[in-house]
LOZA-175265 format. One record per residue: residue in three letters; x, y, z of N, C-alpha, C in turn. Coordinates in steps of 0.02 Angstrom, whole numbers, plus 50000, padded with zeros to 5 digits. Example, Ala and Ser with C-alpha at 12.3 -4.5 7.8 and 13.67 -1.06 7.14 Angstrom:
REM LOZA-175265
ALA506604971650390506154977550390506604983550390SER506424988850354506844994750357506455000250394
END
This chain:
REM LOZA-175265
MET500424994050000500005000050000500445006350000GLN500315011049957500725017149951500435022749993ILE500875026850019500655032750057500465038350009THR499895041550019499655046749975500055053149983ASP499985057649932500345064049935500145068049996ASP499475068150012499245071950070499545069250135GLN499565062450139499875059550198500605061350204THR500945060950146501665062650145501775069850166LYS501365074350140501435081450157501325082550232ALA500815079350260500665080150331501225077450374MET501495071550354502035068550393502665072750388THR502795075650328503395079850320503335086150362THR502745089350361502645095450401502745093950475ALA502445088350498502525086550569503255085250586GLY503615082050539504315080650552504725086950556LEU504615091750510504995097950511504865101950575ASN504245101550600504075105150661504385102050723LEU504595095750719504935092450775505665094550781ILE505945097150726506645099150726506735105350771ALA507245105250812507345110750860507555117150825GLN507935116750769508165122650733507605125550690ALA507665132150676507215135350628507475134050557LEU507025132850510507225130950442506775134450391THR507095137050337506725140050282507005137650216ILE506575137350166506785135850097506455141050052TYR506875145150017506625149949969506805147549899ASP506365148749851506495146449782506955151349747SER507065150249681507535154449644507295161649637ASN506645162849648506375169749646506355172849716LEU506685169549763506695171749833505995172549862GLN505585167549846504925167149877504915160849920LEU504575161249977504575155850026504235149649997ALA504605143950002504315137549981504105133450042VAL504545133050093504405129050152504735132450212CYS504395132250269504705134050333504375130050388ASN504705129450445504405125750501504175130650556ALA503805127850604503535132050658504075135450699PRO504655132150715505165135650754505415142050720PHE505395142550652505605148650617505145154450636GLN504485153150634504015158450653504105160450726HIS504195155350770504255156850842504905160450858MET505455158650825506105161650840506095169150825PHE505785171050768505805178050747505125181650757ASN504635178150788503975181050802503685184250740LEU503625180450687503395182950622502635182150616PRO502305186750581501585185950567501475180250519ASP500855177650518500695171950475500825173450401SER500745179750380500835181450309501545180350285LEU502035180750331502735179950311502985172750318VAL502565168250343502755161150346502305156950303THR501935160150259501505156650211501875155850146PRO501855149750115502205148850050502035154450001GLY502555157149969502475162749923502685169449952ALA502795169550020502995175850052503685177950024SER503765184550019504375187349988504945187650039PHE505545185650017506145186250059506275193650075ARG506175198050025506285205250035505825207950090GLU505185206150087504715208650138504905206050208THR505135199850212505315197050277505905200850307ILE506435202050266507015205650290506825212750311HIS506385215950270506175222750286505795222850353HIS505355217850364504975217550426505455216750487LEU505945212350481506405211150536506845217250550ALA507085220550496507505226450505507115232150538ALA506495233150515506085238450543505925237250617ARG505895230850635505735229150705506345229350751GLY506945230250721507545230850761507925224350770GLU507755219150731508095212650737508845213350727TYR509065217750682509775218550666510095224550702GLY509755226950753510005232750788509805239150752GLU510175244550763510005250950732510255251050660VAL509795252050613509955252350542509775259350516ALA510265262950490510155269850468509695270150407ASP509835266050356509445266050294509175258950284ILE508545258050301508255251250299508215248750227ASP508005253050180507925250750111508595248550082ALA509135252450095509795250450070510025243950103PHE509875243250167510065237050204509715231050174VAL509065231750160508675226250132508935224550063GLN509085229650021509325228349953509985224549955GLU510415226250002511065222850008510955215450025ARG510495213950071510355207050090510055203150031VAL509635206349992509325202949934509865201249883GLU510325205949870510855204649821511305199049845GLN511455198849910511855193349937511495186649927ALA510835186649938510455180449930510465178049857ARG510415182849809510385180949739511055178349714ALA511595179349752512245176749732512275169149741PHE511825166349783511765159049793512445155949811GLU512785158949860513415156249884513305153349954PRO513585147349968513505144550036513855148950088HIS513575149350147513875153550199513685151050269TYR514105152950317513965151550388514175157650429MET513735159750475513895165550516513575164750584GLU513825168450633513535168850700513415176150716ARG512835177750744512695184650762512275184950825THR512345190550861511965191650922511355195950904ARG510775193450921510145196950905510035202850952ALA509535206850935509375212650976509145210651046ASN508855204551051508615202351117509165199251159GLY509785199351134510355196951173510525189651161ARG510115185851125510265178851112510695178251049THR511095172951048511565171950992511315166150949ILE511325167250882511115161950836511655160850784SER511665154850756512075153350698511615152750637VAL511855155050580511465154950517511895151450465GLU511635145850438512005142250386511545141250326GLY511785143450269511385142950208511745138950154SER511345135450114511635131450060511165131750000PRO511435133049940511005133549881510755126649860LEU510165126449829509875120249803510075119449729PRO510115113249705510335112049636509875115549585GLN509235115849600508775118849552508665126349564GLY509075129349606509005136449623508635137349687GLY508785142549723508465143749787508935142149845TRP508665142849905509065142349966508725137750016VAL509125133950055508895130950117509345133750172THR509035136450224509405139950277509185137150345VAL509675136050390509535133550456509775138650508TYR509335140350556509485145050609509505141150675THR510065141650711510145137850773510295142650831ASP509905142050885510045146150945510635142950983ILE511205146350984511815143651015511985147551078THR511485150951108511615154951168511885150551224ALA511575144651234511805140251288512525138051278ALA512695136551215513385134351201513875139951217LYS513705146151196514145151751211514215152851287THR513645152151322513655153051394514105147951427GLN514055141651403514465136451432515215137651419GLU515385140451361516085142051347516335147051399ALA515925152151412516135157151461516185154151531LEU515705149651547515705146451612516335142151621LEU516515138451570517105134151575517745138251583ARG517765143851547518355148151555518385151051626ALA517795152751654517785155551721517995150451774ARG517885144151757518075138851805518765135851790ALA519155139551751519805136851730520255135451790GLY520175139351844520595138151903520445131651937ALA519805129051931519615122851964519755116751922LEU519805117751855519915112151810520635112051788SER520875106251775521555105551748521565108151677ASP522165109951653522235112451584521995107251534GLN522135101051549521935095751502521185095251496VAL520815095351553520095094851552519785100951519LEU520045106951533519785112951503519865112951428ALA520455110951404520565110651331520085105751299HIS519995099951333519545094951306518825097551304ALA518615101151357517935103751360517815108951306GLU518305113451296518225118551244518185115351174GLN518595110151164518575106751099517895103551087LEU517635100251140516975097151133516425102251122SER516475108051157515975113251148515965115851077GLN516565117051048516605119350979516315114150931THR516495107850943516235102550900515485102050904ASN515205102550965514475102050973514125107850938ARG514415113850941514105119550909514085118650833GLU514645116250806514665115350734514175109850712ARG514145104450753513685099150735512955101550740ALA512795105750791512115108150799511895112350739ALA512385115850708512225120150652512215116450586MET512595110850580512695107750516512335101050507ILE512345096950563512085090150556511325090250563THR511005085250541510305083650551509855086550497THR509805093350494509275096150453509475097950383LEU510085100850373510245103750308510245098450253GLU510685093350259510735088350207510105083950203GLU509825082250261509225078150261508635081850230THR508585088350244508025092150216508085092850141LYS508695093650115508785093950042508565087450009ARG508705081850042508485075450014507725074750018GLN507415077850070506695077550076506345080950018LEU506675086049988506365089649932506325085249870THR506745080249863506755076149803506505069049814GLU506425066949876506215060049888505775059749950SER505115058549941504645058949996504775053550048GLU504985047650029505115042450078505695044350123ALA506215047650095506785049750136506565055050186ARG506125059650165505865064750212505505061450270THR505065056750254504685053450306505135049650354ARG505625046050326506065042050368506495046550414LEU506735052250389507125056750430506735058750493THR506085060350483505675062450539505575056750589THR505385050950564505215045550610505825042550644GLU506405042850611507005040050643507215044250703MET507015050650704507195054950760506765053550822MET506205049950812505755048650867505995042850910PRO505945043350977506145037751020505595032551024ALA505335030450966504785025750964504815022050897HIS504475016250895504415012650832503785015150797ILE503865017950737503305020650698503255016650634ALA502655014150619502575009750561501875010150534HIS501775006950476501115006350445501034999250419VAL500444996350432500284989750405499664990350361GLY499654986250309499074986050265498534981450292PRO497984980650255497434976350278497654969150290ASP498184966950255498424960050264498894959250323GLY499024964650361499454964250419500194964450403ARG500374966150342501084966550323501304973850323TYR501944974850343502204981650349502324984650280THR502054990550270502204994350209502704999950224TYR502775001650287503255006850307503465005450378SER504095006950394504335006350463504985010250470ASN505065013750527505735016250543506145010450571ARG506755011850592507195006450614507265006150690ARG506705007650724506725008050797506435001850832LEU506184996950795505864991250827506344987750874SER506964986750852507444983050893507654986850956SER507604993550955507774997351014507204997351065VAL506574996751040506004996451086505914989351111MET505994984351066505934977251085506584973751065PRO507074973451110507724970351093507634963351066GLY508034961751016508014955050988507584954450926ARG507184959550911506754959350852507134962450793PRO506964960750730507334963250672507244970650661ARG507724973850626507694980950610507324982150544ASN507454978050494507154978950428506554974250422ILE505954977050426505354972750430504854974250375ILE505004978750329504524980350276504394974050235GLY503754972450226503554966450190503394960650236LEU503654960750298503514955350345502814956050375HIS502514950350392501884950650430502044952650501ILE501594956350533501724959050599501854953650651SER501544947750643501654942250690502374939750685THR502664939850624503364937750616503844942850645ALA503704949250634504144954550658504154954950734LEU503564954350766503514955250839503634948750877GLY503514943050846503524936750882502824934950904GLU502684928550910501994926350924501734928850991SER502174929151042501944931251109501704938451108ALA502134943051082501944950151080501344951151033TYR501334947550977500784948250929500124946450961ALA500124941151002499504939151035499244944651081ARG499704948551112499484953851157499194959851120ILE499454961351060499234967351025498684965950973LYS498564959550958498104957850903497404960850912PRO497084960450973496414963550979496424970950962ALA496934974650985496964981850970497084983050895LEU497514978850864497634979550792496994978150753ASP496624973050772496004971450736495514977150740ARG495474980450798495024986250805495234991950759ALA495904993150755496144998550712496014996950638LEU496124990650617495994988850548495244989350532ALA494824988850584494104989650574493884996950578GLY494355001450590494205008650589494145011850657GLU494345008450711494285011250778494965011950811PRO495175017850833495835018550866495865014350929ALA496465012050946496545007851005497245008751034ILE497295007751100497935008051136497985001851180VAL498574998951184498684993051226499364993651260GLU499404991351322500034990951358500164983651377PHE500784981451370500944974551386501684974051403THR501874968451435502564967151453502874962551400HIS503414964951369503774961051319504174955651356GLN503984949251345504274943851385505024943351377GLU505284944051315505994942951304506434948051339SER506214954351344506624959551374506374962151441ALA505774959951461505454962151524505284969551523ARG505264972651464505094979751459504334980551453ARG504094986251479503384987951472503294992051409ILE502854989951365502764993151299502054995851293ARG502005001851264501345004651247501285005151172GLY500765002251144500645002451072500015006351056SER500065011151009499485015150987499335013350914PHE498705011950900498505009750834497975014650807THR498115017650749497675022750720497465020650650PRO496815020350635496595018450568496845023450516ASP497005021050456497225025550403496665027350355GLY496055024850368495485026450324495445021950263GLN495925017550254495925013150195496045005850217LYS495785004150277495814997350305496514995250326GLY496965000050330497624998850359497675002550425ALA498275002750455498345006050520499055008550529TYR499115014450561499755017050583499885014450654ILE500515012850670500695010050735501265014050765MET501205015750828501765018750865501855014850930SER502465012150941502625008251001503175011651040MET503095012151106503585015651148503755011451209ASP504375011851232504605008751294504405013251352ILE503945010951394503695015051450503875011651517THR504425007951518504605004351579504695009151638GLU505105014351629505225019051685504585022851703GLU504195024751652503565028251666503105023751708THR503075017251691502635012651728502875011851799GLN503535011251809503805010551877503605016551919THR503695022551891503535028651929502785029151942ARG502395027451891501665027951898501395023251951GLU501645017051951501405012152000501635014152071ALA502245016752075502485018852141502065024652169LEU501885029452126501475035052148500775032752167GLN500495027952128499835025352145499855021952213GLN500395018052226500445014852291500515019952347THR500865025352334500945030552384500265033852399ARG499865034952348499195037952359498755033252400LYS498805026652386498415021852426498625022152499ARG499285022452510499535022752578499295029152613GLU499305034752576499095041052606498355040752626LEU497935037652582497225037152597497115032652658ALA497475027052660497415022552718497645026052782ALA498185029952776498435033452835497935038552860GLN497595041952814497095046952834496515043652872MET496305037852848495735034452880495945031552948ILE496555028652950496775025253011496975030153065SER497255035953045497495040653096496925043053140GLY496315043353113495745045453154495535040253205LEU495705033853191495515028453237496075026453284ALA496695027553263497265024953300497295027553372HIS497165034053380497225037053447496735033853495ASP496075033553476495565030753520495685023353531PHE495905019753478496035012653485496605011453535SER497125015453530497685014753577497465016053648ASN497035021153657496785022753725496375016853753LEU495945013953710495535008253732495975002353752LEU496485000953711496944995453728497304996753794THR497495003053805497835004853868497375003553928ILE496735005553920496255004553974496144997153987ILE496064993253932495944986053939496534982653974LEU497134984253953497724981253983497774983054057GLY497624989354072497654991454142497144987954186LEU496514987454162495984984254202496114976854212GLN496344973454156496464966354163497044964854211SER497554969154208498114968254255497874969154327LYS497434973954338497174975154405496744969254429LEU496334966554381495934960754399496374954854418GLY496934954054383497374948454397497684948854466ARG497714954854495498024955654561497524954954618LEU496864954454603496364953854655496364946854684SER496394946354749496414939754781495744936254781ALA495194940054775494534937054779494304933954714MET494684934554662494474931754597494504924154598PRO494014920754568494034913454565494634911154523ALA494844904854535495444902254501495364902154426GLU494764900454401494674899954328494704906754293ALA494664912154332494694918854301495394920354275ALA495904917254303496594918754283496704917354209ALA496444911754185496524910054113496164915154070LEU495574917254092495194922254053495574928854050ILE495864930754107496244937054109496854936654063ASP497204931054067497804930254024497604930453950GLY497034927353933496804927553863496634934553840THR496304938353886496134945253868496754949453859LEU497254948553903497884952253897498234950453831ALA498254944153814498584942053751498234945153691ALA497564945153692497194948053636497324955553630ALA497354958953687497474966253686498174967753660ARG498664963753682499344964753658499384963453582ARG499024958253560499014956853488498704962653449GLY498194965653479497884971453446498374977253441GLY498784978253494499284983553491499804982153438ALA500024975753432500514974053379500214975053310LEU499574973253303499234974153239499194981553221LEU499054985853270499024992953258499704995653236SER500244993253267500914995353247501074993253176SER500864987153157500984984853089500614989153038ILE499994990953055499604995253010499945002053003ALA500185004753059500525011253057501145010953014ASP501525005353021502125004652980501965004352906MET501405001252889501245000352818500955006752788THR500565010552828500235016352800500625022752809GLY501085022952856501475029052867501985030152813PRO502225036452807502745037852756503375033952770GLU503645030652720504245026452728504775028852679THR505365030052704505915032352662506375026652646LEU506485025352582506975020252562507675022852578ARG508105018252600508805020052615509265015552576PRO509345016652512509765012252472510505013352488VAL510875007852487511595008152495511885003452442SER512535004152430512864999752382512984993052416ILE512664987852389512734981252420512974976152368ASP513294971052394513524965452353512974960152354LEU512694958552295512144953752292512374946852315ASP513024945252306513274938852331513184938452406GLY513374943852442513304943952514512584943952537LEU512144947252498511434947552516511134940652519ILE511244936652467510924930052466511264925252514ALA511914926152526512254922052576511984923452646ASP511874929852662511594931752727510884929052734LEU510514928952678509834926452680509814919152701GLN510284915252675510334908152695510484907652769THR510944911752794511144911552865510564913552911LEU510184918652891509644921152934509044916452934ALA508884913552876508264909652870508334902452893ALA508914899452883508994892252896508794890252967PRO508984894053020508814891853088508064891953102THR507664895353062506934895753075506554890153042LEU506904885753005506554880552967506574873853004PRO506054869752997506064863053026506644858952997ALA506824853653032507414849753012507334846752943LYS506724844952923506624841752859506414846552804VAL506494852952816506364858052764507034860752741SER507184859952677507824862352650507744869152616LEU508254873352623508264879852590508864880052543THR508724881152479509254881552428509254888552399THR509834891652394509894898252362510304897552299VAL510064900652246510394900452180510554907652160ASN511194909152149511404915852131511614916052058GLU511194918852015511344919351943511614926151925ALA511794930251975512084936851962512704937752004PRO513204933351998513794933852040514194940252025GLY514484943052079514914948952070514544955352055THR513884955552067513484961452049513404966052108MET513524972552097513394977752147512764981552126ALA512354983452174511734987052159511554991552217LEU511174996852202510925001452254510234999052275LEU510184996452337509554993752363509504995352437ASP508884995552463508774996252534508854989252565ARG509444987752591509604980952612509134978552667GLY508984982952716508574980852772507874978852751ARG507544983052714506854981652694506814975852645LEU507324975352600507334969852553507434963252590THR507904962952637508024956852675507404954752714ASP507074959652746506454958152783505924955252736SER505864957952676505364955552629505514948452607LEU506154946952591506334940152569506244935152625LEU506424937052687506304932552744505564931352753ASN505154936452744504434935652749504174930452699LEU504434930752637504224926052585504454918952603ILE505054918252630505304911652649504894908752706LEU504724912852756504324910452812503614908552790ASN503344912352743502684910552716502724903752681ALA503274902552643503364896052610503434890552661ARG503804891852716503874886952770503194884952798ASP502774889952812502114888552841501684884652793ALA501794885652728501374882252678501554874852670ILE502204873052676502404866152662502414861752724GLY502364864652784502324860652844502994858452870THR503044851952890503644849652924504184846952878SER504024845852814504524843352768504394846052698GLY504924847152661504864849752593505484853852576ARG505434857752524506014861552501505794868652481ILE506254873352492506154880352472506774882352432GLU506654885752377507214888052335507144895552322VAL507694899252330507714906452316508224907552260THR508004910352204508444911752147508514919252138GLN509124921552131509274928652122509594929652053ARG509344934452014509604935451946509494942651924LEU509854944651871509734950851835509304949351774VAL508824953751760508394952951702508534958651654HIS508934957251603509074962051548509334968751574ASP509714968751629509994974951657509454980051671THR508834977751681508274982151697508024980851768TRP508014974551788507754972551853508264968151890VAL508224968351957508504963051998507904958852020GLU507944952252009507364947952022507534942552072TRP507074941252119507114935652166506494931352157VAL506584924852147506034920152139506054915252197VAL505524915052238505474910652295504964905152277THR505204898952274504784893252254504774888152311ASP504194885052324504154879852375503804873652347SER503844868152385503554861852363502884860552396GLY502564865752421501924864952455501344864052407PRO500734864952432500134863852390500004869452339GLY500374874952343500254880552297499724885252323PHE499624890852287499124895852306498424893452284SER497944894552327497254893252307497024898852260PRO496484897652222496234903052178496094909552214SER495824909152275495674915352312496324918752334ALA496844914752352497484917652372497814921052313LEU497774918052254498064921252194497724927852180GLU497074928352194496704934452179496774939652234HIS496794937452297496764942252353497374941952398GLY497884938052380498454937152425498824943552443LEU498784948652400499134954952414498684960052449ASP498054958252463497594962852497497724962652572PRO497724968452605497814968552678497284964352713PHE497504960752765497084956652810496834950152779PHE497014948752716496834942252688497344937052712THR497114931552741497564926352765497244919552758THR497664914552748497434907552746497654903852809LYS497934907452858498194904352919497704904752977GLY497094906952965496614907453019496814912653070SER496714911053134496864915853188497614916953197GLU498034912653166498754913353174499054918653128GLY498674920853078498944925553030498624932453035SER499034937653024498774944553025498534946852957GLY498754943552904498574945752837498934951952814LEU499504953552848499884959552830500574957952803GLY500774951552802501454949752779501564951352706LEU501184948052662501264949252590501094956452571PRO500554959452599500424966552582501004971152599MET501364969852654501934974152672502514973052623VAL502614966852600503114965552548502914969152483TYR502274968652467502014971852407502094979452411ASP501964982252470502024989452479502744991652470MET503224988052499503934989752490504124989452417THR503904984152383504084983152312503814988752269LYS503184990452278502874995652237503175002452253SER503335003752317503635010152336504305011152302ALA504655005652288505305006052255505245005852179GLY504635005752152504535005552080504574998652050GLY504524993352093504564986552068503884983252063ASN503874976552059503244973052057503314966252091LEU502744963552112502714957152148502174952852115ARG502344946552101501874942252064501814935452099LEU501194933152109501054926652139500854921752083SER501094915552087500914910552037501034903652066ASN500804898452030500924891552048501364888351995VAL501824883852015502254880551968501894874351941ALA502104872151882501754866851847501744860351885ASP502304858551918502354852051953502164852552026GLY501804857752046501584858552114501994863452153GLY501684867152198502044872052238501874879152218ALA502044883752262501914890852251502554894452230GLN502464900052196503044903952173502884911352180VAL503334915052210503274922352217503874925552182THR503744930152136504274933552100504284940952120LEU504854943152147504934950052169505454953352124ARG505274958952094505734962752051505804969852076LEU506434972252077506584979152094507004982252039PRO506934988752025507354991951973508094991051989TYR508484989251938509204988351947509544995051938ARG509854997551992510225003851990510945002352007VAL511385004551963512095002951969512395006852028ALA512805003452067513145006752122513655011852095ILE513805016852136514285021952117514965018752107PRO515285019652049515925016352036516455018252086ALA516825013352109517365014552157518005015952118THR517995021552081518555023052037518945029252057GLY518695033052105519015039352121518975044152062GLY518435043652023518365047551962518115054551975LEU517835057651923517605064651926516865064751945VAL516705068152001516025068652026515755075552010LEU515155075751982514805082151969514345083552028LEU514495088752067514095090752125513645096552105VAL512985095752111512495100752090512125103252153GLU512285109252175511995112052236512035119652232ASP511465123152243511465130452235511615134152301HIS511705130652356511865133852420512625133352429ASP512955139052434513685139152435513985135152493ALA513715136252553514005132952612513905125352609ILE513315123152588513185115952583513625112952529ARG513695116552473514105113852419514825112952442ALA515085117652481515775117152505515845111252553SER515345110252596515375104652644515355097952609VAL514905097152561514845090752526515475089552483ARG515745094952455516355094152415516915091352459ASP516975093752521517495091152566517385083752581MET516735081752589516595074652601516825070352542LEU516665072652481516825068752422517585068252412THR517925073752421518655073452413518965069052467GLY518655068952527518895064552579518795057252563LEU518325055752516518205048852494518615047252432GLY519075051652414519515050352357519235052252290GLN518705056452288518395058352225518635065352204SER518715066452138518825073152111518145076252098VAL518075082852107517425086152106517415091852057ILE516875092352018516705098351978516005100451999GLU515875106952000515265109452032514815113051982ALA514155112951996513655116651959513125118952008THR512745124051989512235126752034511535125752008SER511445123151947510785122251918510775115951876ALA510175113451861510105107451819510335108851748ASP510205114851723510415116451654511175116751649GLU511495119751699512225120051699512515112951704ALA512215108751745512455101851752512365097951688THR511805099051653511695095551589512225097251538ALA512405103651535512925105851488513605102751505LEU513765102451570514405099451590514425092051574LEU513865088551582513845081451567513955080251492ALA513695084851451513785084151378514515085451358ASP514835089951395515515091951375516065087851408LEU515915084551464516435081051502516255073651509PRO516475069451463516295062351466516615058651524ASP517105061751559517445058351613517055058451679ILE516475061751681516075061951743515805054951757THR515945052251817515735045451834515155045151884PHE514965050851913514455050751964514175057851972VAL513515058351982513175064851992512835064752060LEU512965069852100512625070852165512275077552161SER511605077452163511225083652151510685084552204ASP510595090852225510025092552267509385092052224ILE508815090852256508175090552219507945097552201GLN507975102252248507755109052236508355113352217LEU508325116152156508885119952129508645126752104VAL509115131252095508955137752065508745136651992GLY508255140451969508015139551901507385135351899GLU507105134451839506485130651831506585123151838ALA507145120551815507275113351816507505111151886THR507285105251907507455102451973507945096751965GLY508165094052022508585088152020508225082151990ILE507555081951997507155076651966507195077151890ASP507145083351865507225084451792507915082151769LEU508425083651809509105081651790509155073951787ALA508865070551836508875063151837508535060351775GLN507975063351755507625060951695508035062251632ARG508385067951630508805069351571509375064251566ILE509685062551622510235057751622509995050851601GLY509405048851626509095042651605509505036451618GLY509885036251672510255030251690510935029551657THR511135034451615511775033851581512365035151628THR512265038951681512785040351730512505039251800PRO512855035651844512595034551913512445041251946LEU511875041651980511635047952009511325046752077CYS511415051452121511085051452187510795058352199LEU510195058652226509865064952243509905066052318MET509895072352340509905073852412509385079352425THR509095079352485508565084152500508445084552575SER508135089952596507905090652665507135090252668LEU506815088552611506085087952609505865082052652PRO505255082252681505015076452719504875070552673GLY504865064552702504795058452662504135057852626ASP503605061352649502955060752615502835066552566HIS503345070652554503265076152506503235073252435GLU502825076352393502725073752325503385073252286MET503815078252292504445078152256504905072652284PHE504885071552350505305066352380505085059452354VAL504425058352352504165051852328504355050752255ALA504285055952214504465055252143505215054052134ALA505625057252176506345056452171506565049352187GLN506235046152236506415039352256506325034452199ARG505865035952153505755031352097506315031652046LEU506695037252046507195038351994507905037052017ALA508035037952082508735037452105508735036752181PRO509295034452210509355034552283509335041652309VAL509065042552369508985049252398509315049452467LEU509735054452477510055055752542509665061252578ARG509485059852641509135064852681509635069452714LYS509545076052706509955080952740509705081852812PRO510155082852860510885082752853511145075552851PHE511705074352816512005067752815512745068452828ALA513055063052850513765062952866514145059552810GLU514805059852814515235056952762515115049452756GLN514985046052812514875038852808514225037152772ASP513725041752775513115040552737513245040952662LEU513665045652642513845046252572514275040352550ALA514715038152594515155032552577514755026152567ALA514175025552599513775019452592513515018452521LEU513505023752481513265023152412513815021152364ILE514435020852389515005019452346515195012052353GLN515435009052299515635002052302516115000952360PRO516064995252394516414994352458517164995552456THR517494994952399518214995852397518425002952414LEU517965007852409518135014752427517795017052491GLN517385012852521517065014952582517575015552638LYS517485020452680517955021452735517945015552782GLY518535013852803518605008352849518675001652816THR518695001252748518784994852713519454994652680
END
């Protein structure tokens, strides 16, 4: 199936508007043929001057009269000079500072059939960073400064030359190349299938969204390109789109464990456009925030009851103790009093468990050795098991360091092991397997040889107060594990194994520990005194430090200095961007830790925990050292 001219034009316009630079194409008569939205926005032009056919002369005259070029004594002579330069059709590159103080680069290249394609790039940030790096020359070595300036120059030239100029010229002569240029820039798989389910168009992003799938899929049936498992998940949505109804589906790609969102849009001719995106991090954050909202709601309801309930328990305990001391009480009353006291104490313990689950909880990740974690698990759990119950641990991630809350994770795994023990009785086996899943998750699978989960347990096992242990169970064990997992952006799954027994799979986001390399640390803090204090801590841990005061400044330094091995940033920074924004920009490419004095239930604190480990201010040097691989921790 071929894409129509109208579709091609719409896709080309959308693609040009996605380009960050302003772009114009004038024909051999110096009349506007094409421009994108950033061109109008950059120069604040009226619609009449960005409509095809608009005169180059009129545009220059409008800009000169408005003061774009500064003070011009003779506007008509100035405009005529610019027109004559344009008619010479010679390639050129220049940089100029506009009247509003921003600096732009202008690069023009003639077209083979006559006319111009021109790209305008705002390079103010690059110029600012050059000045910043020069100002910090005393803190940086000559070698690093020279390298940073060289990278800055290279980036500026690439920003002005690469991407749009050559690709846009090809778009004028080949519609497929124009469409591909646009879609290849998108961080998503964009494609079109015909009524027969075969691809008629696709960018080359499928393998980046779903690792292991082919890059060149035009002509393939969608089931072959995606694999039978993924195809089965998206087929109902695809069928709806082929029938003329838009549809969206989210599913987990089994081979890579990534969460994928697919959007299906009818093309009006019994085919469909498809856009697929990796939303793994978005899903982790979304689920964690949902869990936090549930906890907040539960806390609001329980807080109103907790005070009176505690008072009642205090009264009951006091009265029963007094009754137990009365000499006139019959002998059989002692057992009743002891039972009442035990029940009241159990109520107090239950209230504490509820408070722990619903109250704000701060994760405290540290750099841990997964080998040691599973070895300690064997040591802690084995004494609690009956003699004929065996515990086997399997470590499929040897030598791996990760940032995790060791205490809460160990408690959760012990809880799962004890639940398995209660399920299998006096004899049987329990196995705990630890592994990495595609460098996205750390996974623990706890399997037992018991009777497995009942249908009701599979459905309600994670609900508070649901228990299969009768009066012996509180129904808060698995929900507390589930709460910890969701708060960390992970997931918990209950299932039964084929040959009998229950299985619980716990996954947490895999975050790399701070490298123990003594490398270059980027410290981002807008408070001078705090920045100086933290800098001293880092240098005391053997790290070299470079500093920034805002997220934008830190982003520029990360682009210019590839030797940065670790970022430590405050959440609240000067400027519009926060430390959370900085963490999202980095996207896991460089180890990062956030720090804050915000309370644990603050919205920004909760969101930050989903993206990176968080240090609570004030903290000491040993707290910072706990995030570094053990070879650099003090005292080792």
